[in-house]
C-alpha positions in Angstrom: -40.9 47.8 -8.9 -40.9 51.7 -8.9 -38.1 51.8 -11.5 -40.4 49.5 -13.7 -43.4 51.9 -13.5 -41.3 54.9 -14.0 -40.1 53.4 -17.2 -43.6 52.9 -18.3 -44.4 56.4 -17.4 -41.7 57.8 -19.6 -43.0 55.8 -22.6 -46.7 56.2 -21.7 -47.2 59.7 -20.2 -51.0 59.3 -20.2 -50.9 56.7 -17.5 -51.2 57.6 -13.8 -49.5 55.6 -11.0 -50.8 54.9 -7.6 -48.2 53.9 -5.0 -50.5 54.4 -1.9 -51.2 50.7 -1.4 -47.9 48.8 -0.8 -49.4 45.5 0.4 -51.2 44.8 -2.8 -48.9 46.4 -5.2 -49.0 49.5 -7.5 -52.2 50.2 -9.4 -52.5 51.7 -13.0 -55.3 53.9 -13.6 -56.3 53.3 -17.2 -57.8 56.6 -18.1 -56.5 56.5 -21.8 -59.1 56.4 -24.5 -58.9 53.5 -26.9 -58.0 55.8 -29.7 -56.7 59.4 -29.6 -57.5 61.7 -32.3 -54.9 64.2 -33.1 -55.5 67.1 -35.5 -52.8 68.2 -38.1 -53.1 71.2 -40.3 -51.8 71.1 -43.8 -50.5 74.6 -44.6 -49.7 73.6 -48.2 -53.4 72.8 -48.8 -55.5 75.9 -50.0 -58.6 74.7 -48.6 -59.6 75.9 -45.1 -60.9 72.4 -44.2 -58.9 70.7 -41.6 -57.8 67.0 -42.1 -58.5 65.0 -39.1 -56.1 62.0 -38.6 -56.9 59.1 -36.4 -54.0 57.4 -34.6 -54.3 54.2 -32.8 -52.9 54.5 -29.2 -50.9 51.8 -27.4 -53.9 50.2 -25.7 -52.9 46.5 -26.1 -49.6 46.9 -24.2 -51.3 48.9 -21.4 -54.0 46.1 -21.1 -51.2 43.6 -20.6 -49.5 45.7 -17.9 -52.8 46.0 -16.1 -53.4 42.3 -16.2 -49.9 41.7 -14.6 -50.5 44.1 -11.9 -53.9 42.6 -11.2 -52.4 39.2 -11.1 -49.7 40.3 -8.7 -52.3 42.0 -6.5 -54.6 38.8 -6.5 -51.6 36.6 -5.6 -50.9 38.8 -2.6 -54.6 38.5 -1.5 -54.7 34.6 -2.0 -51.4 34.0 -0.1 -53.0 33.9 3.5 -55.6 31.5 2.3 -53.1 29.1 0.8 -51.2 29.2 4.1 -54.2 28.5 6.1 -55.2 25.4 3.9 -51.8 24.0 4.0 -51.5 24.3 7.8 -55.0 22.5 8.0 -53.6 19.7 5.7 -50.5 19.2 8.0 -52.8 19.1 11.2 -55.0 16.5 9.5 -51.9 14.5 8.4 -50.5 14.5 12.0 -53.9 13.5 13.3 -54.0 10.3 10.9 -50.4 9.4 11.8 -51.2 9.5 15.5 -54.2 7.2 14.9 -52.3 4.8 12.8 -49.6 4.6 15.7 -52.2 4.0 18.5 -53.8 1.3 16.3 -50.4 -0.3 15.8 -49.6 -0.3 19.4 -53.0 -1.9 20.3 -52.5 -4.5 17.7 -49.1 -5.5 19.2 -50.6 -5.7 22.7 -53.3 -8.0 21.5 -50.8 -10.3 19.7 -48.6 -10.5 22.9 -51.7 -11.3 25.0 -52.8 -14.1 22.6 -49.3 -15.5 22.6 -49.2 -15.8 26.4 -52.5 -17.5 26.5 -51.3 -20.0 23.9 -48.2 -20.8 25.8 -50.2 -21.3 29.0 -52.7 -23.6 27.3 -49.6 -25.7 26.0 -48.0 -25.9 29.5 -51.3 -27.1 31.0 -51.8 -29.7 28.3 -48.2 -31.2 28.6 -48.7 -31.4 32.5 -51.8 -33.3 32.0 -50.2 -35.7 29.5 -47.4 -36.4 32.1 -49.9 -37.1 34.8 -51.8 -39.6 32.8 -48.7 -41.4 31.7 -47.5 -41.6 35.4 -50.9 -43.1 36.3 -51.0 -45.6 33.6 -47.4 -46.8 34.6 -48.6 -47.3 38.1 -51.7 -49.2 37.1 -49.8 -51.3 34.5 -49.1 -54.9 35.6 -46.8 -57.0 33.5 -48.1 -60.4 32.2 -45.0 -62.4 33.2 -42.9 -61.7 36.2 -39.1 -61.9 36.1 -37.4 -65.2 36.9 -35.8 -63.9 40.1 -39.3 -63.2 41.5 -40.5 -66.6 40.4 -37.7 -68.5 42.1 -38.7 -66.7 45.4 -42.4 -67.3 44.9 -44.0 -69.9 47.4 -47.5 -71.1 46.5 -50.2 -71.8 49.0 -49.9 -75.2 50.8 -52.7 -77.4 50.0 -54.1 -80.0 52.4 -53.0 -83.5 51.2 -54.1 -86.8 52.6 -50.5 -88.2 52.6 -47.6 -86.5 54.0 -45.4 -84.7 51.4 -41.9 -85.3 50.9 -39.4 -82.7 51.2 -37.5 -82.0 47.8 -34.3 -80.5 47.4 -33.5 -78.8 44.2 -29.9 -79.9 44.3 -31.3 -83.6 43.9 -33.9 -82.6 41.3 -32.7 -83.1 37.7 -32.7 -80.3 35.1 -35.9 -81.7 33.5 -37.8 -81.7 36.7 -36.7 -78.2 37.6 -38.0 -77.0 34.2 -41.3 -78.6 34.9 -41.5 -76.9 38.3 -40.6 -73.6 36.8 -43.4 -74.0 34.1 -45.9 -74.7 36.8 -45.0 -71.7 38.8 -45.3 -69.5 35.6 -48.8 -71.1 35.0 -49.9 -70.4 38.4 -48.8 -66.7 38.4 -50.5 -66.2 35.0 -53.7 -67.7 36.5 -53.2 -65.3 39.4 -52.9 -62.3 37.1 -55.9 -63.3 35.3 -57.9 -62.9 38.6 -56.9 -59.2 38.6 -59.2 -57.0 36.4 -59.0 -53.4 36.0 -62.2 -51.5 36.8 -61.7 -47.9 36.0 -59.0 -46.5 38.3 -59.2 -49.6 40.5 -57.8 -53.1 40.3 -60.4 -55.7 41.3 -59.4 -59.1 42.4 -62.0 -62.0 41.7 -62.5 -64.4 44.6 -63.4 -67.8 43.4 -63.1 -69.9 46.6 -65.2 -69.0 49.7 -63.3 -69.6 52.9 -66.5 -69.5 55.1 -69.7 -71.4 54.4 -72.9 -72.0 56.5 -73.3 -75.5 57.8 -76.1 -77.5 56.1 -77.6 -78.4 59.4 -78.3 -74.8 60.4 -79.9 -74.1 57.0 -82.4 -77.1 57.3 -83.3 -76.2 60.9 -84.2 -72.6 59.9 -86.3 -74.0 56.9 -88.1 -76.5 59.1 -88.9 -73.7 61.6 -90.4 -71.6 59.0 -92.4 -74.5 57.5 -93.8 -75.3 61.0 -94.7 -72.0 62.1 -98.0 -71.3 64.0 -99.6 -68.9 61.5 -100.6 -71.9 59.3 -103.9 -73.5 60.0 -103.6 -77.3 60.1 -106.2 -79.8 60.3 
């Protein structure tokens, strides 16, 4: 830089250089007038009047040099401000990135929590369905029993006036055995009809009463009530 200004000083001796401030850069003191008046005497002319000749100095080039120096100085002054603004932008960018990462982690945790609750709800629903199916299977009664159970089934003995005759199945023909089997099936179906489902309980309907009150006792109580002393008789 000093070589450059020495070169300028050779060509333009009217400029003064100032290297005192090295941080900002060299300054040129523009003390040159816009126009310099140089007087030349013409010895051939007989008249004593002096011709004054105006010569334009190199003002435009010096103005350009001054602008360059001012630009360099201003760039040196603005450098710390640019560094401070760039560092502030980086800090803001890091803060935004940190907030985005925190939001992403929170979103992942919420998603995992929702997945666990859904899995637990499905397991509970499946266990409830299994319990209901087991209860239905326990309460379910088939309309028809298998043939093996029907063969071992013995109906209630009914009182008969005449003595029954013992029948052996070996002596019974195939048609009679078929009729007997159909009667057993009919009796089992009627027995199943007597069983009704009332909610979680199976209820058996009793149609025949084993015990009944004698008629004589009922009539005696009625007569006592009719012949009681509280009634005034004539």
